[in-house]
N, C-alpha and C positions, 0 to 999 in steps of 0.2 A: 708754458712753452716752451716747444722741442729745442733741444738743444743746437739742432743745424745739422746740414747734410752729411757733415763729414764725423768719422768715428770723433765722440769728444771723451770718453773715458776708460781708461784701461785700471780695472782694478787688480791689486798684485797680492798675492797671500801665500807668505812662505809656510812651510808645514813640516813638521819631524815627529813622526809616530803621535799623530793626534788623529786616532782611530774613534777615541772617545768624542770629540766634539766638531769631526767633519761636518759628518751629516746636516747637523744643526746648523753649521757656517753656510754649508752648500744651501741647503735649503732655504734658510734665510735670502740670499743671493738670488736665488731661483723667483722668490716672489717680490723682489722691487718695482714698486711700480713706474719707475724709469721706463721709457721704451729701451728692449732690449738690444736695438738696431744699434742704440746711442754706445754702447760699452760691450767692453770685452773682459773675461774672466780669466786669468795668467795664475796659476797654482805651481808653485816652485818646492819640489821635493827637495829635501836636504838630507838625504841619506834615510830614510826612514826602513825599519824592519818590521812593524806591524801591519796591519790592512790599510793602511792609510790610501796609499797606491792603489790598492783595488777600490777601493770607494770614490778616489777622485777619478778614474779612468770609466769609468760607470756614467758620468756625466759629458755625454761627449760634447758640449757647447763649452767647457771646460780646455781649457790649452794647458795641457801639461809640461812643465819645462824641469828641469834637473838642474841641481849645483852640487858637487860633490864634497866643497870644502864645508863643515859644518859653521856654519856662523850665518846669523838670520840677516845680517845686514848684506852677504856676500850673494843669498838667496835672494833678497829684495831687487838688487843690481842686476841678477839674471833675470827679471822681469821685466826690469827697467831698459833694459838693453831690448826686448822683444817688444816692449809695449809700442801700440801704434797710437795713441791717445793723446789729444792735446794736453792731457791731463790723466796723472799717477794717484790713484787711489789706493793707499794703503789699509790693509785688513790682516788680524792674526786670526791664525784656523781656528783659534777658541773664541772669537768673538762672536757675538752672535748680531746681526743688524735687524734694524726695525726697516718694515716693511718699506718706509719711506726715505730711507737714510740718504741713498745716493741723488734721490729727487731734490733733497733739502742741500744737501753740499752741492749741489751744483748750482742751485738757485741762490747759494752764497758767492760762489765764484763770480758767477755772472752779473752779481748786481755788485761786486766789490773791488773788481778788478784783482784781487788776491793773487798773490804768488804761490801762496801757502794757508791751508785752511786746515784747523782741528775741529775736529767735534768731541763729542760730549762721550766720557763711557761710565759705563752705571755697573752693577754689582746684581746679582742674580734675585730675584722677587724674593728668596728666603733669607735675605743677607740679612745679619744680625744690626742692631742700633750704633755699634761702633764701624762696621763696615759702612753702614748709608750714612753715617758722621761723616767720615773720611770723604764718600764720594760727593758729597756736598759741598766740604771744604776744597776738593781737588776742583770741582767745579767753578768755585766761588773766586778761589785763587787763578785758575789761569783767565777766568771772564775779565778780573779786574786788570791783571800785568796786564793783557792785550786792547783793554779799552784807556786805559790812562797811558799806554806807549810805553811802558817800564822794558824796551826792546833787551837790555845788557840781563834780566831775568828768564826772558822767555824760556820754554822745555818744549820738547815735542813728543808725542806718542803717536809711535807708527801702527797701533791698534785702529786708530781710527783718524787719519791722514790724507791730505790731499796737496800735492807738488805740481805744481806745472812743469812740462815734461821740458822745456826748452831752459827751466834752471839746470837739470843736470847736465845738460850740453854745455852748459856757460861755465858749468862749477867742476863739475865731475861728478861719480857717484858718490855713495855711502861711502866712509870710512869703515872697517872692520873692528868687530870687539877686539876690546874693553871699551872702545869708543861709544859713547851711546849716540850715533849716527843719525837720529830724528832730531835729536836737538843739536849737535852740530851743524847740520846742513842750513839749519836756520840762524846760525848764528855765521857762520860762511858766506851766505848769501846777504844778511844786513852789513856784513863788512864791506862788501865788495858793492851793493847797493842800497846805502842807508835809506832810501825812500821807500824799498820794496815793501809791499803789504801784508802782513800776517794776521789772519782773522782768526776767531772760534765761536764757534755756534754751538750753543747747546739743544736746537733743535736735531741735529743731526744725530742719534742715539746707537751705539752699541753695548751688546752685555757680554764684558768678560766674564764667561760662564767659568772658566777655571779657578778662578778668586772667589771661591766659595765662604771664607772664613776669613777673619780679621789676621789671623796669625799668618797665613797665606800671602797676605796682604804686605805684612811687616818683611817678611820675606823677599819679596819682588823689591819694595822699596830699598832694603837693606842692598842687594845687588844692582839695584839702579844707582845708589850712592855711592857705590864702589865706582862703576864703571864711570860717573861724572868727576871723580878726582883724578881720572887718567883724561877727561876730557880737560879739566884744570890744567894740567902738566903740559898737555901739547897744545894748548890754547889759553894762555893766563889773561887773556879781555874778556875769557867766559863769567 
């Protein structure tokens, strides 16, 4: 079923020196099964010095934006400000979306009246058994939290996440680093609107291509843990 006559989805992708992954990221977005007339692609350069800008500029269907302050959440905010869709979809430049990714996210949104939807983050096909085990653990943990309504423990991941655009109009934009803005916006929403619906769908998948080893995964987890401590200090109820 078509989403409607108006632009439904704005896909926001921040990038900083991602020439290795951008061709695959963009190529996957060009192969989406969702009718391209229903979504727009907004890529936000965050100060790249490699060939990233050249790669993005070679795709005229992409709207290129720039944020000079180096912060992925500020870059996402730049995209939010320019977005025209009813929903804003966040994807990272080192993530490769399945061809039905947007279709499945849209299906989840329209069938659940959700304010925020989180999708499945996978790892490369040749991932080790340790990395694959963590992938499955992450999926089951997030699915359990959402299905049981354990909202005090909800967390976000802006590499595969949808937020209804009017949420940002009501609450304001993402907070800047070192706060984990994707998690913070969920708790800010639920604090103001306790009945707001947050959903998770394991069907809408992206591959986090950069994380190709368990060691790299642990490094990312450590960084996220540090930022979560900052979130605890500014929001004791989290």
